C-alpha positions in Angstrom: -20.6 -3.8 0.8 -17.3 -3.9 -0.9 -14.5 -5.6 1.0 -12.5 -2.6 2.0 -9.1 -2.8 3.7 -9.0 -1.9 7.4 -8.4 1.8 7.7 -7.0 4.4 10.1 -7.6 8.1 9.8 -4.7 10.2 11.3 -5.7 13.7 12.2 -2.9 16.2 12.9 -3.7 19.0 15.3 -2.1 21.8 17.3 -4.0 24.0 19.8 -7.2 24.5 17.8 -9.8 22.3 19.6 -12.8 24.2 18.1 -11.7 23.1 14.6 -10.8 19.6 15.8 -14.3 19.2 17.3 -16.1 19.7 13.9 -13.4 17.7 12.1 -14.1 14.7 14.4 -17.9 15.3 14.0 -17.5 15.0 10.2 -15.6 11.8 10.6 -18.4 10.3 12.8 -20.9 11.3 10.1 -19.2 9.2 7.4 -21.2 6.7 5.4 -18.3 4.3 5.7 -16.4 4.6 9.0 -12.7 4.0 9.5 -11.7 1.2 11.8 -10.0 3.8 14.1 -9.1 7.5 14.3 -5.8 8.7 15.7 -5.3 12.3 16.7 -1.7 13.2 16.1 -1.2 16.1 18.5 1.9 18.2 18.1 1.9 19.5 21.7 -1.6 21.1 22.3 -2.7 22.3 25.7 -5.1 20.5 28.0 -8.3 21.8 26.3 -7.5 19.5 23.3 -7.1 16.5 25.6 -10.4 17.3 27.4 -12.2 17.6 24.0 -10.9 14.2 22.8 -11.9 12.6 26.1 -15.4 14.0 25.8 -15.8 13.0 22.2 -14.5 9.5 22.8 -17.5 8.6 24.9 -19.9 8.5 22.0 -17.5 8.3 19.0 -18.5 5.4 16.7 -15.0 3.9 16.4 -11.9 3.8 18.6 -10.5 7.3 19.1 -6.8 7.4 20.1 -4.8 10.4 21.2 -1.1 10.5 20.5 0.6 13.6 22.0 4.1 14.9 22.5 5.6 18.0 24.2 5.4 21.3 22.4 9.0 22.1 21.5 8.2 23.7 18.1 6.6 22.5 14.9 7.3 18.8 14.7 4.6 17.5 12.4 6.9 14.8 10.9 7.6 13.3 14.4 4.0 13.3 15.6 2.7 11.7 12.4 5.4 9.0 12.8 4.2 8.4 16.3 0.6 8.1 15.1 1.6 5.8 12.3 3.4 3.5 14.8 0.1 3.2 16.7 -2.1 2.6 13.7 -3.6 -0.8 13.2 -5.3 -0.2 9.9 -3.7 -1.6 6.7 -4.6 1.7 4.9 -3.9 5.1 6.5 -5.8 8.2 5.5 -4.2 11.4 6.6 -5.9 14.7 7.2 -5.5 17.9 9.3 -7.5 18.9 12.2 -8.9 22.0 10.5 -10.7 19.9 7.9 -14.4 19.1 7.6 -15.0 15.9 5.5 -17.8 15.4 3.0 -19.7 12.4 4.2 -18.4 10.1 1.4 -14.8 11.0 2.0 -13.7 7.7 3.6 -15.7 5.6 1.2 -14.2 7.4 -1.8 -10.7 6.8 -0.5 -11.2 3.2 0.2 -12.9 2.6 -3.1 -10.0 4.3 -4.9 -7.1 2.6 -3.2 -4.7 0.4 -5.2 -1.7 -1.7 -4.1 1.6 -0.2 -4.9 0.1 3.3 -5.0 -0.3 6.2 -2.6 -2.9 9.0 -3.0 -3.1 12.8 -2.8 -6.3 14.7 -3.0 -7.3 18.4 -2.8 -9.4 20.7 -0.7 -12.1 23.2 -0.9 -11.2 26.4 0.9 -13.6 27.8 3.5 -13.1 31.6 3.9 -12.7 33.1 7.4 -16.3 34.4 7.9 -17.9 31.1 7.0 -15.3 29.2 9.0 -16.0 31.3 12.1 -19.7 30.5 11.7 -19.0 26.8 11.4 -16.8 26.8 14.5 -19.3 28.8 16.6 -22.3 26.7 15.5 -20.3 23.4 15.3 -21.6 23.1 11.7 -20.5 20.4 9.3 -23.2 20.7 6.6 -21.1 22.8 4.3 -21.4 22.3 0.5 -20.5 23.8 -2.9 -23.6 25.9 -2.6 -22.5 27.5 0.7 -21.5 31.1 0.5 -17.9 31.8 1.5 -16.0 28.9 -0.2 -13.5 28.9 -3.1 -11.9 26.2 -5.2 -15.4 24.9 -6.1 -14.0 22.5 -8.7 -12.4 20.5 -5.8 -15.8 19.8 -4.3 -17.3 17.8 -7.1 -17.9 14.1 -6.8 -18.0 12.4 -10.3 -16.9 8.8 -10.3 -16.0 8.4 -14.0 -13.9 11.6 -13.9 -12.3 10.4 -10.7 -11.0 7.3 -12.5 -10.0 9.3 -15.6 -7.7 11.7 -13.6 -6.2 9.0 -11.4 -2.8 9.2 -13.0 -3.3 12.3 -15.2 -3.6 15.2 -12.7 -0.6 17.4 -12.1 1.7 15.5 -14.4 3.7 18.8 -14.6 4.9 18.2 -11.0 5.4 14.5 -10.2 6.0 15.2 -6.5 3.0 17.5 -5.9 0.8 16.4 -3.0 -1.5 17.9 -0.4 -0.6 16.6 3.1 -4.0 17.5 4.4 -5.6 14.9 2.1 -3.3 11.9 1.5 -3.5 8.1 1.9 -1.0 5.3 2.1 -0.6 1.6 2.6 0.9 1.2 6.1 3.4 -1.3 4.9 4.7 1.3 2.3 5.2 3.9 5.0 7.2 1.3 7.0 9.3 0.5 3.9 10.5 4.2 3.6 10.7 4.7 7.4 7.8 7.2 7.5 8.3 10.9 7.7 11.8 12.4 7.8 12.2 14.0 11.2 15.1 16.1 10.1 12.4 18.3 8.6 11.1 20.5 11.4 9.1 23.7 11.0 6.5 24.2 8.3 6.9 22.8 4.8 7.6 20.0 2.3 7.6 17.0 4.6 4.7 15.6 2.7 6.4 16.0 -0.7 9.6 14.4 0.7 7.8 11.3 1.8 6.1 11.2 -1.6 9.5 11.4 -3.3 10.8 8.4 -1.3 7.7 6.4 -2.0 8.1 7.1 -5.7 11.8 6.1 -5.5 10.6 2.8 -3.9 8.5 2.2 -7.0 5.1 3.3 -5.7 2.8 5.4 -8.0 1.2 8.6 -7.0 -2.6 8.7 -7.6 -4.8 11.8 -7.4 -8.3 11.5 -6.1 -10.0 14.3 -8.0 -13.8 14.4 -8.1 -13.9 12.5 -4.9 -12.5 12.5 -1.4 -13.9 15.9 -0.9 -12.9 18.0 2.1 -13.3 21.6 3.3 -10.4 23.4 4.8 -11.0 26.2 7.3 -8.8 29.2 6.5 -6.4 30.3 9.2 -3.1 32.2 9.7 0.1 30.5 8.4 2.8 29.0 10.6 6.3 30.4 10.4 8.1 29.3 7.3 11.6 30.1 8.6 12.7 26.4 8.2 11.3 26.0 4.7 14.7 26.5 2.9 16.3 23.7 5.0 13.3 21.4 4.3 13.5 22.2 0.5 17.2 21.2 0.6 16.3 17.8 2.2 13.6 17.3 -0.4 15.9 18.1 -3.3 18.5 15.7 -1.9 15.9 12.9 -1.8 15.1 13.6 -5.4 18.7 13.9 -6.6 20.1 10.9 -4.6 16.9 8.7 -5.2 16.7 8.2 -1.4 14.1 5.6 -0.3 14.8 5.1 3.4 15.3 8.1 5.8 17.5 7.5 8.8 15.6 9.7 11.3 12.1 8.3 10.9 9.4 5.9 12.0 11.5 3.0 13.1 12.4 4.5 16.5 8.8 4.1 17.6 8.2 0.6 16.4 
């Protein structure tokens, strides 16, 4: 087996234990397991804690729960707290409403390069199929399942994966998908992780990508690999998005690398 770096999967979640259950099931089913999994919990109720405690008993690698009080949407903060707990040299970031194709971790670890971070994409699972998956605790979804869209994002073709590494979405150099990203832990430390001035939904993933690029790291896209299925759900409030966009635009204009309100407070 290839000598992969040690890895941590960080799974962000909030009050949806049914989705988290099948997300964790899909991680346990990986052909290459991470060294640990950290659930970054933005203030969920007791049923999420109970789920994690049950799953931990038979989970094939350490399963860590990082929680803080629910005082509103604080994804940047809970991700920083999880990053501070991570021991893996390479951090793979997903959301708790994601089901991973069984080669997801292997694809990411095979794709990683020093001085780069990664964004991937997702296959959308429509509501009817998503409800069935949640009820039946089903993770064997595929491109041939009825009720999915974005089929192109579900293909695994290695030579195309390498071809598109630096060629995808060249029209938007800061475009990323926070539900499918990966970073070297030392690079996140160098930019002080996520900017906690960004609360509410939106743009915190693009902003950390901007600062990594300002540091000199390259954005890679993992197309035709790192496949994941995203269960459709209602959107969070986007009231804070204009403020977050302003912070993002400042990071671009001022070439900011290190955010003041970030990871360091937890280290």
